[in-house]
Each structure stands twice: as structure tokens, then as C-alpha cells.
TORROGU-464701 format. One record per residue (C-alpha): z, x, y; residue in one letter; chain; residue number from 1. Coordinates in steps of 0.001 Angstrom, whole numbers, padded with zeros to 6 digits. Example, Ala and Ser with C-alpha at 12.3 -4.5 7.8 and 13.67 -1.06 7.14 Angstrom:
<recs>
Z|X|Y|type|mol|seq
007800|012300|-004500|A|A|1 $
007140|013670|-001060|S|A|2 $
</recs>
This chain:
<recs>
Z|X|Y|type|mol|seq
088980|076584|109523|M|A|1 $
092010|078579|108766|L|A|2 $
094303|075736|109652|Y|A|3 $
092489|073383|107274|R|A|4 $
092808|075996|104421|F|A|5 $
096594|076232|105004|W|A|6 $
097065|072380|105345|A|A|7 $
095200|072046|102106|F|A|8 $
097195|074740|100311|W|A|9 $
100502|073326|101442|L|A|10 $
099485|069747|100351|R|A|11 $
098174|070802|097130|S|A|12 $
101339|073171|096493|S|A|13 $
103567|070045|097388|T|A|14 $
101779|067694|095062|E|A|15 $
101898|070265|092251|M|A|16 $
105624|070830|092815|F|A|17 $
106340|067069|092860|C|A|18 $
104076|066743|089626|F|A|19 $
106170|069496|087906|L|A|20 $
109408|067989|089080|R|A|21 $
110163|065961|085905|P|A|22 $
109318|068910|083765|V|A|23 $
111555|071284|085981|R|A|24 $
114322|068682|085690|R|A|25 $
113927|068525|081839|L|A|26 $
114032|072334|081517|C|A|27 $
117002|072575|083913|L|A|28 $
118947|069934|081954|E|A|29 $
118332|071745|078690|K|A|30 $
119131|075125|079930|V|A|31 $
122003|074144|082186|S|A|32 $
123763|072003|079383|S|A|33 $
123265|074854|076915|C|A|34 $
124885|077340|079399|W|A|35 $
127507|075013|080275|F|A|36 $
128379|074310|076722|F|A|37 $
128497|077965|075828|C|A|38 $
130601|078913|078856|S|A|39 $
133051|076260|078076|R|A|40 $
133442|077199|074564|A|A|41 $
135506|080150|075771|F|A|42 $
139003|078667|075317|S|A|43 $
142296|079622|077222|G|A|44 $
143597|081215|074150|A|A|45 $
140432|083380|073752|E|A|46 $
140771|084245|077441|A|A|47 $
144320|085649|076745|V|A|48 $
143187|087581|073787|N|A|49 $
140203|089129|075676|A|A|50 $
142468|090183|078630|L|A|51 $
144901|092021|076269|R|A|52 $
143629|095414|077529|P|A|53 $
144080|094289|081053|F|A|54 $
147562|092872|080444|Y|A|55 $
148484|096231|078631|F|A|56 $
147308|098170|081611|A|A|57 $
149051|096201|084264|V|A|58 $
152122|094663|082635|H|A|59 $
155235|095164|084794|P|A|60 $
157335|096241|081894|D|A|61 $
155416|099513|081905|F|A|62 $
156196|100147|085576|F|A|63 $
160114|100286|085123|G|A|64 $
160177|103828|086845|Q|A|65 $
158143|102384|089878|H|A|66 $
159828|099239|091291|P|A|67 $
157319|098773|094087|R|A|68 $
154351|098756|091825|E|A|69 $
156193|096633|089288|R|A|70 $
156737|093923|092022|E|A|71 $
153154|093840|093132|V|A|72 $
151898|093469|089558|N|A|73 $
154343|090778|088942|E|A|74 $
153225|088676|091899|N|A|75 $
149697|089189|091275|S|A|76 $
150060|088178|087495|L|A|77 $
151661|084954|088775|Q|A|78 $
148629|084200|090965|R|A|79 $
146146|085190|088336|L|A|80 $
147900|082836|085972|S|A|81 $
147641|079769|088345|V|A|82 $
143879|080695|088915|Y|A|83 $
143176|080626|085194|L|A|84 $
145118|077460|084593|E|A|85 $
143140|075704|087351|N|A|86 $
139950|076867|085809|L|A|87 $
140807|075110|082568|Q|A|88 $
141815|071822|084328|K|A|89 $
139243|068936|083627|P|A|90 $
137264|067819|086654|G|A|91 $
137863|070924|088823|F|A|92 $
135155|071575|091347|K|A|93 $
135786|074848|092950|S|A|94 $
138613|077303|093557|L|A|95 $
139333|079135|096783|K|A|96 $
138784|082858|096559|P|A|97 $
141950|084687|095333|T|A|98 $
142532|088230|096527|Q|A|99 $
144556|090151|093894|L|A|100 $
145905|093812|094124|T|A|101 $
147083|095630|090694|F|A|102 $
148402|098989|089889|Y|A|103 $
146509|099855|086710|V|A|104 $
148002|102422|084196|R|A|105 $
145865|105127|082662|E|A|106 $
144972|104012|079179|T|A|107 $
142349|104889|076662|D|A|108 $
139996|102158|077743|Q|A|109 $
139843|102724|081352|N|A|110 $
138491|105424|083583|S|A|111 $
138428|105875|087323|S|A|112 $
134598|105663|087701|D|A|113 $
133915|103847|090878|G|A|114 $
137625|103105|091471|Q|A|115 $
140391|104780|093357|E|A|116 $
141244|107954|091287|P|A|117 $
144620|108001|089242|F|A|118 $
147476|109620|091013|N|A|119 $
149968|112128|089576|T|A|120 $
152040|109164|088239|L|A|121 $
149252|107991|086034|G|A|122 $
148164|104748|087617|F|A|123 $
145643|103796|090432|R|A|124 $
145195|100749|092791|T|A|125 $
142638|098141|092102|V|A|126 $
141901|095365|094533|K|A|127 $
139468|092503|093918|F|A|128 $
138752|088922|094983|T|A|129 $
138351|086181|092302|L|A|130 $
135619|083574|093164|H|A|131 $
134201|082888|089755|T|A|132 $
133739|079351|088377|R|A|133 $
134305|079645|084720|D|A|134 $
136823|081180|082319|L|A|135 $
134486|083705|080740|Q|A|136 $
132964|085160|083731|S|A|137 $
136419|085491|085259|T|A|138 $
137544|087461|082156|V|A|139 $
134471|089754|082346|L|A|140 $
134978|090163|086205|Y|A|141 $
138631|091138|085828|I|A|142 $
137850|093733|083146|L|A|143 $
134900|095182|085054|N|A|144 $
136838|095396|088203|S|A|145 $
139573|097466|086432|C|A|146 $
136968|099575|084580|S|A|147 $
137975|098155|081203|L|A|148 $
135685|097676|078157|S|A|149 $
134023|094252|077808|V|A|150 $
132487|094706|074509|E|A|151 $
135254|092803|072618|H|A|152 $
134664|089812|074980|V|A|153 $
130878|089848|074005|Q|A|154 $
131569|089970|070349|S|A|155 $
134275|087333|070614|L|A|156 $
131856|085139|072527|N|A|157 $
129180|085463|069876|S|A|158 $
131698|084615|067179|N|A|159 $
133010|081466|068699|V|A|160 $
129895|080114|070217|R|A|161 $
128420|077338|068226|P|A|162 $
124809|077301|066987|Q|A|163 $
122549|076022|069651|P|A|164 $
120223|073247|068910|P|A|165 $
116751|074358|067602|K|A|166 $
114940|073381|070809|E|A|167 $
117384|075478|072812|A|A|168 $
117150|078728|070550|K|A|169 $
114772|080465|072799|R|A|170 $
116667|079339|076035|M|A|171 $
118862|082114|077846|T|A|172 $
122559|081669|077638|D|A|173 $
122846|082544|081494|R|A|174 $
122380|080197|084459|P|A|175 $
118888|080433|085951|I|A|176 $
118584|082754|088991|K|A|177 $
115949|081225|091259|W|A|178 $
114034|083255|093848|D|A|179 $
115172|082898|097459|K|A|180 $
111881|080948|098289|S|A|181 $
113200|078123|095928|Y|A|182 $
116234|077532|098014|Y|A|183 $
114283|077722|101253|S|A|184 $
111783|075184|100017|F|A|185 $
114154|072758|098352|T|A|186 $
117012|073128|100755|G|A|187 $
119498|073664|098109|F|A|188 $
122377|076053|098699|K|A|189 $
122031|079464|097266|D|A|190 $
125319|080212|095273|P|A|191 $
124760|084037|095751|D|A|192 $
124878|083662|099530|E|A|193 $
128386|082014|099233|D|A|194 $
129507|084979|097116|L|A|195 $
128146|087486|099597|E|A|196 $
129723|085716|102511|H|A|197 $
133150|085515|100689|V|A|198 $
132995|089297|099952|S|A|199 $
132070|090207|103538|K|A|200 $
134483|087687|105080|M|A|201 $
137883|089270|106063|E|A|202 $
140877|086891|105937|T|A|203 $
142919|086717|109191|T|A|204 $
146351|085376|109536|L|A|205 $
145358|082518|111794|A|A|206 $
142449|081310|109702|S|A|207 $
144610|081531|106516|W|A|208 $
147461|079508|107962|L|A|209 $
144870|076983|109304|D|A|210 $
143520|076521|105745|S|A|211 $
146819|076662|103821|N|A|212 $
149489|075412|106285|G|A|213 $
149499|071723|105211|K|A|214 $
149262|072476|101580|R|A|215 $
152455|074776|102151|A|A|216 $
154244|072003|104045|I|A|217 $
153562|069444|101359|K|A|218 $
154896|071822|098583|K|A|219 $
157963|072786|100611|L|A|220 $
158696|069053|101255|E|A|221 $
158430|068409|097522|N|A|222 $
160670|071325|096647|S|A|223 $
163626|069987|098956|L|A|224 $
165517|068245|096133|P|A|225 $
165169|071221|093932|L|A|226 $
166447|073612|096630|R|A|227 $
169426|071344|097199|K|A|228 $
170093|071230|093279|E|A|229 $
169796|074995|093045|L|A|230 $
172305|075515|096051|D|A|231 $
174871|073059|094258|R|A|232 $
174572|074528|090938|L|A|233 $
174956|077990|092307|K|A|234 $
177981|077092|094365|D|A|235 $
179716|075353|091456|E|A|236 $
179172|078218|089020|L|A|237 $
180246|080833|091592|S|A|238 $
183396|078850|092233|H|A|239 $
184158|077949|088684|Q|A|240 $
183587|081611|087405|L|A|241 $
185009|083228|090600|Q|A|242 $
181603|085252|090920|L|A|243 $
180833|087325|093812|S|A|244 $
177111|086235|093723|D|A|245 $
174304|084966|091488|I|A|246 $
170856|086586|091936|R|A|247 $
167424|086940|090225|W|A|248 $
165490|089932|089701|Q|A|249 $
162158|088246|089589|R|A|250 $
160370|085574|091946|S|A|251 $
160945|082810|089532|W|A|252 $
160371|079215|090815|G|A|253 $
163206|076752|091749|L|A|254 $
162665|074643|088464|A|A|255 $
163055|077935|086419|H|A|256 $
166135|078864|088348|R|A|257 $
167898|075605|087986|C|A|258 $
167194|075715|084324|S|A|259 $
168752|079036|084000|Q|A|260 $
171890|077992|085862|L|A|261 $
172020|074858|083756|H|A|262 $
172051|077106|080641|S|A|263 $
174938|079238|082078|L|A|264 $
176752|076055|083057|G|A|265 $
176489|074716|079426|R|A|266 $
177970|078049|078241|L|A|267 $
180739|077818|080668|A|A|268 $
181681|074432|079311|Q|A|269 $
181909|075747|075838|Q|A|270 $
183543|078977|076473|N|A|271 $
185028|079255|080027|L|A|272 $
187850|081626|079276|E|A|273 $
185404|084178|077978|T|A|274 $
182987|083764|080912|L|A|275 $
185970|084354|083527|K|A|276 $
185841|087904|082449|N|A|277 $
183081|088279|085055|A|A|278 $
185568|087325|087830|K|A|279 $
184338|089254|091089|G|A|280 $
181024|090335|089490|C|A|281 $
177486|089555|090588|T|A|282 $
175357|087829|087864|V|A|283 $
171679|088609|087825|I|A|284 $
168985|086888|085638|F|A|285 $
166539|089340|084432|T|A|286 $
164719|090421|081448|D|A|287 $
167346|091854|079227|R|A|288 $
171149|091335|078840|S|A|289 $
173631|094035|079619|G|A|290 $
175603|095778|082500|I|A|291 $
173605|097258|085137|S|A|292 $
174048|100848|086575|A|A|293 $
175940|099331|089519|V|A|294 $
177978|096967|087448|G|A|295 $
176182|093787|087675|H|A|296 $
176157|091383|084733|V|A|297 $
172563|090928|083581|M|A|298 $
171542|087897|081629|L|A|299 $
168298|088113|079752|G|A|300 $
166342|085004|080285|T|A|301 $
164891|085083|076876|M|A|302 $
168190|085785|074995|D|A|303 $
170179|082951|073408|V|A|304 $
173641|081765|074435|H|A|305 $
175202|083866|071497|H|A|306 $
174026|087107|073225|H|A|307 $
175453|086035|076517|W|A|308 $
178785|085203|075110|S|A|309 $
178973|088617|073274|K|A|310 $
178227|090160|076683|L|A|311 $
181053|088496|078520|F|A|312 $
183398|089289|075644|E|A|313 $
182641|093094|075997|R|A|314 $
182953|093022|079837|L|A|315 $
186595|094664|079721|P|A|316 $
185162|097692|077797|S|A|317 $
182253|097912|080301|Y|A|318 $
184578|098032|083264|F|A|319 $
186361|101089|081624|D|A|320 $
183015|102803|081207|L|A|321 $
182252|102096|084895|Q|A|322 $
185460|103817|085902|R|A|323 $
184473|106787|083832|R|A|324 $
181020|106813|085515|L|A|325 $
182595|106726|089125|M|A|326 $
184758|109622|088015|L|A|327 $
181820|111617|086775|L|A|328 $
179872|110980|090047|E|A|329 $
182812|112398|091858|D|A|330 $
182804|115424|089672|Q|A|331 $
179053|116134|090288|I|A|332 $
179511|115544|094058|S|A|333 $
182314|118180|094168|R|A|334 $
180010|120736|092395|L|A|335 $
177213|119985|094799|L|A|336 $
178938|120490|098228|G|A|337 $
180111|116768|098446|D|A|338 $
176769|115231|098279|I|A|339 $
176969|111575|097342|Q|A|340 $
175414|110551|093939|V|A|341 $
173981|106993|094258|V|A|342 $
171899|104534|092287|Y|A|343 $
169451|102495|094511|I|A|344 $
168421|099315|092855|E|A|345 $
165079|098924|095039|E|A|346 $
163937|102387|094274|L|A|347 $
165084|103226|090627|Q|A|348 $
164228|101749|087227|P|A|349 $
166600|099055|086004|V|A|350 $
169043|100980|083885|L|A|351 $
172108|099681|081976|T|A|352 $
175491|101152|082571|L|A|353 $
175365|103169|079173|D|A|354 $
171832|104523|080131|E|A|355 $
172967|105565|083611|Y|A|356 $
176067|107129|082239|Y|A|357 $
174130|109260|079658|S|A|358 $
171697|110377|082453|L|A|359 $
174789|111564|084608|L|A|360 $
176371|113217|081807|D|A|361 $
173323|115383|080834|V|A|362 $
173039|116492|084522|F|A|363 $
176746|117247|084739|Y|A|364 $
176745|119507|081630|K|A|365 $
173807|121496|082958|R|A|366 $
175655|122064|086237|L|A|367 $
178783|123223|084431|L|A|368 $
176766|125885|082465|K|A|369 $
175393|127602|085572|K|A|370 $
178286|127009|088022|R|A|371 $
176114|127762|091088|V|A|372 $
178420|127927|094098|P|A|373 $
177921|125430|096844|F|A|374 $
179905|125541|100016|H|A|375 $
182433|122627|100158|P|A|376 $
181355|119840|102284|Q|A|377 $
177945|121556|103196|S|A|378 $
176134|118563|101967|L|A|379 $
178521|115831|102968|R|A|380 $
176864|112793|104362|G|A|381 $
173811|113316|102212|L|A|382 $
172659|111304|099232|Q|A|383 $
170971|111959|095843|M|A|384 $
169435|110002|092928|I|A|385 $
168815|111182|089461|L|A|386 $
165586|110535|087744|N|A|387 $
164639|111143|084139|S|A|388 $
160839|111059|084788|D|A|389 $
160527|113876|087380|R|A|390 $
159931|117450|086958|Y|A|391 $
160683|118862|090516|A|A|392 $
163111|117756|093245|P|A|393 $
161896|116031|096231|S|A|394 $
162958|114509|099388|L|A|395 $
162348|110903|099997|H|A|396 $
161148|109561|103410|E|A|397 $
164338|107524|103541|L|A|398 $
166410|110592|103508|G|A|399 $
167848|110791|099863|H|A|400 $
166961|113531|097342|F|A|401 $
165122|112684|094213|N|A|402 $
166566|115087|091569|I|A|403 $
165307|115369|088040|P|A|404 $
167980|115257|085282|T|A|405 $
166680|118701|083873|L|A|406 $
166395|120440|087185|C|A|407 $
167642|124089|087163|D|A|408 $
170771|124404|089203|P|A|409 $
169761|127697|090803|V|A|410 $
166382|126188|092208|N|A|411 $
168325|123011|093185|L|A|412 $
170587|125042|095324|Q|A|413 $
167803|126578|097348|W|A|414 $
166020|123217|097593|F|A|415 $
169174|121578|099001|F|A|416 $
169674|124270|101686|L|A|417 $
166143|124199|102883|T|A|418 $
165768|120489|103054|K|A|419 $
169304|119486|104204|A|A|420 $
168303|119297|107990|Q|A|421 $
165153|117250|107303|Q|A|422 $
167254|114881|105016|A|A|423 $
169641|114296|107853|R|A|424 $
166791|113444|110222|E|A|425 $
165238|111026|107700|N|A|426 $
168438|109182|107004|M|A|427 $
169128|108810|110972|K|A|428 $
165501|107460|111202|R|A|429 $
166088|105074|108295|K|A|430 $
169293|103696|110070|D|A|431 $
167276|103277|113201|E|A|432 $
164606|101456|111426|L|A|433 $
167023|099081|109679|K|A|434 $
168623|098017|112941|V|A|435 $
165185|097579|114494|M|A|436 $
164158|095534|111438|E|A|437 $
167068|093215|111426|D|A|438 $
166595|092525|115213|E|A|439 $
162920|091816|114803|L|A|440 $
163548|089526|111912|I|A|441 $
166165|087503|114092|Q|A|442 $
163577|087427|116947|A|A|443 $
160699|086169|114680|S|A|444 $
162908|083616|113065|T|A|445 $
163928|082137|116357|K|A|446 $
160404|082273|117978|K|A|447 $
158696|080538|115050|F|A|448 $
161615|078225|114174|S|A|449 $
161546|079594|110626|L|A|450 $
163883|078043|107950|E|A|451 $
163821|081518|106136|K|A|452 $
162238|084779|106852|F|A|453 $
162562|087496|104108|Y|A|454 $
160521|090380|102547|K|A|455 $
159697|091577|098963|E|A|456 $
161618|094694|097879|P|A|457 $
158265|096505|097730|S|A|458 $
157816|096215|101595|V|A|459 $
159518|099033|103439|S|A|460 $
161390|098721|106625|S|A|461 $
158688|100649|108555|K|A|462 $
156112|098117|107213|Q|A|463 $
158230|095136|108032|M|A|464 $
158838|096345|111596|V|A|465 $
155054|096870|112079|D|A|466 $
154479|093252|110772|C|A|467 $
157193|091620|113086|C|A|468 $
156001|093437|116154|K|A|469 $
152570|092009|115691|R|A|470 $
153798|088587|114673|L|A|471 $
155844|088228|117874|L|A|472 $
152592|088462|119886|G|A|473 $
150914|085575|118053|Q|A|474 $
151138|081746|118627|S|A|475 $
151538|080272|115104|L|A|476 $
152677|076678|115101|P|A|477 $
152210|076195|111297|Y|A|478 $
155255|078408|110799|L|A|479 $
157634|076003|112246|Q|A|480 $
160348|075089|109586|G|A|481 $
158684|077203|106846|M|A|482 $
159886|079885|104399|H|A|483 $
158011|082970|105144|L|A|484 $
157844|085999|103000|C|A|485 $
156247|089229|103964|V|A|486 $
154452|090776|101036|S|A|487 $
151183|092607|100156|H|A|488 $
148989|089613|099872|F|A|489 $
148318|085933|101027|Y|A|490 $
149663|083275|098767|S|A|491 $
151227|079798|098782|V|A|492 $
153945|079980|096199|M|A|493 $
154721|076954|093984|Q|A|494 $
157725|075846|095980|D|A|495 $
156022|076073|099429|G|A|496 $
156974|079716|100509|D|A|497 $
154258|081354|102506|L|A|498 $
153405|084843|101647|C|A|499 $
151559|087060|104054|I|A|500 $
150626|090746|103800|P|A|501 $
152599|093023|106032|W|A|502 $
149248|094582|107387|N|A|503 $
147710|091037|108059|W|A|504 $
144737|090973|110340|K|A|505 $
143851|089048|113241|N|A|506 $
140553|088008|114808|G|A|507 $
140591|090781|117502|D|A|508 $
140813|093682|114895|T|A|509 $
137958|092274|112642|M|A|510 $
134964|094628|112336|K|A|511 $
</recs>
């Protein structure tokens, strides 16, 4: 009897469901089309406008005093830009989940609720995975992940959204969320389960290479003509202007770099004699024009040729300032027990020669006022860098001292004396790590037949050593002939370079 009841109920329910199927389809079409139309009304320009608080909180220009964090934000913004561009392409179906890491500055709009707290430097780390399927939900997800307000997005959306048809006025502007039983009965795929699976799934090196290796190979093959063109242009300009080197501050693509070299080449054709003032120098394409603290010629990529020409004309006067700066460094060194005053590009903000000279001059005048006695040669072999954003001296793990410009000389003397031995041990450890790092890079390059193996400046030698040691224990056929970069995230760059995080995971270490 019970069996007959359940059979009758199931048959009746099935018939009812089939009867309602046209009605259900009609409702779905109305609601889905309305929701799709409304979500698509959010344009790329509106997305950029809505993300302004986010860009203000993570923009690399605000991290000039923190090179590592700046580098991470630059790379993450590049990958976010690609994701947003793909969302706006007509006919796209789905995007692979994209993991991003940002250092978020403390602003009036954000707070640390539910996130890693702000450190003493005024920023925190935020990590999230993009798996959204439309522009508006992506913007909202980014803002929520960084604990930024979304009210302006909601008001913007209500302003730009066209008036829905009369029959759709009472329809919700969100996609329908069906009960789990609906997916069980129909056999359709539950999108929430996909998202949950993505959030729980941990990417491993082997699985990521399996999924992205072929795509990277194709991009690398397509980039080979541009790579040859870049090498040719770089060699020609270096020889023509007798330059020591040509470098780039940021990870621009090959096409962008070639364009910059073409611009410099055209300027050389117009004013060759003036550009020869840079003989023996290193030219760096960066955000602003000037002479760096170490004497490199910085060419701002947004500047016109006129600004570049003026810079090359003034190079002789800059060389004179550089000689005065070196003399000032020697004078500070003698006052502080022969400690070496250095500027470390990877660890310090990008300063022009004028800015760095002013920094040293302020510190030197403070030393002269107090005249604190240091025993000659007591600190020989040690190094110190000057920072304008610090309030207390510190010893870096690499062995150099971080000294604030306005540090009291008496306190500085005591700090040097108590930390000198530890500084020497740190420097020795740094040298040992560097030797080990170079050996492991060579071994990894050879084992995997890599065309190029390098790391980002934000990756320390210690992190690189750990990465290489674990890599050498793997079998990774996809790496043969590739350009491999050790970074903080997984990515296939536009020219085929593979980026892997230094702390990559394998299947054995997954929880």
C-alpha cells in the first residue's frame, strides 16, 4: 500500500512538473533576460570608476617606500586588468579562477574587520580568488574582499540601469537561487557547488602546469620574433650610445619595451651628440625622468621626447653632483667608524640624485652638530642605508642597518655598538645564501632545460633557495625550454613567461 502511494505521488509530481515546465521556462526567460540585461549595463568605464577606492588603496605609486609590496601590487593589478578585459569580451563563456594578492593601504573607507590587521607601516595583506562571471559582481567582490564601501556601486548601478519593461517591474534583479532539490531532480549543475569547490581546492604546481603549460608554450612561441627584435634594438642602441646597460623598472611586455626602444632610437637619430652624454651609463625606463640615486639615467615612459632631450643635456651637471654625493658619503663614513653608506635599489624607494643628496646632507649636518666619537675602523665592513620614513634604527636580516635621517647621533652610537656583531653574522649568512642561490639556479636551469630562470625583486634569497631545493625533487616536463619566474603567485604572462609562487605546493603537502 505504501509503495503504491509513493508511486502515485511521484507520477503526479512528475506530471505536474512537466505541466509547469512551459510556465517555468517563461518565467526563467523573463527573469534571466532582465538580470542579464541589468548586469551587462555595467560598462567598463563604470567599473573603473567604481573601483577608484580600491585603486587608491593599492596603487603601486603609494608604496614607493616599500619596493616588495609595490612589486606584488603591480603584478596583481596587471592580472586583474586582464581578467576585467576578458569579462568584457563578447562571447566569453567562463574564466579560470584567478588568485590575487594585494597590500592594501589604510584609508578612510577601509577597516581591518575580518581581514589581516594593519601593520605598523599602515597596510595589510589581502588575498582572494576571482571566480565571478560578470563585471558588476566582480567589482563588488573586489571591494568586499578589501573591506571597502560598495554603496557608490549600488547608487551608480541604479543610475545607469535602464527602466525595465512593465511586466518585469516586480521581477528581482538577481539570478534565481534554486533549492538544492531542484538540481538533484533536474540533473542540472549547481553553480554554488562549483564556487565552493574552487574555494576549497588548493592549486598545486603539477596541476597548474598541466592546465597552463600548453598555453604558455604557445604564447612563448608567438613572442619569439618580438624577443629577437628587442635584443636587436637593445644591442644597437647600447653600441650606438655606448651605454653600460638598458633596463626596465617594471614588468612591461615585449611589445611595450620594443616601443620604448624605438622612441629612444628616433631621439638618437634627431640628437645623437646630446644622447652621447650618457656614455658609460645605464638607462632605465621607469615612471619619471631624472638621474637615480646610483647615477642611472631614468627615462619616464609618459614623458615626451623634449623632456628626455633636456635630461641628456643636463647630464654633465648631474655627474658633478654625483661626485659631490660620493664625497659626502665618505665624510659620513669617517664620522661613523668607517661604516659604508650605501643605496640598495631593491630595498629602498626610487630616489633621484637630488633627493638622495638632500637626504645625506641633512643627516651629515646632524652628525656635525653632536660630533659623537666613533673609534676609527670600528664599523669597517658594515653597511647602512638612510630612510626618511623611519623613527628608530633597525638591523635588517641581510646585515645592513636601516637608519632614520633624523636619528639622534648619541642613540645611534649605542645602537651600532650593541648590534655590530649581529650585523656581521647576518652579512655572512647573506653571502652564503647568495652563493647557494646561484648554485641552485644553475642546477635547476640545467635539470629542467630552462631557457631562462629568474626571480622577482620581491622574492628574497632565502625564499628562492627554498623554492629551488623543492623544485629539484620534482619531475616537470612542461618546463623544458620555458622562461620561469619565481614570484608570489601563479600566472602565464602575456609573452609566455611562467610565474610560480616561491612557496608552491605539491600533492603530498595538500591537506
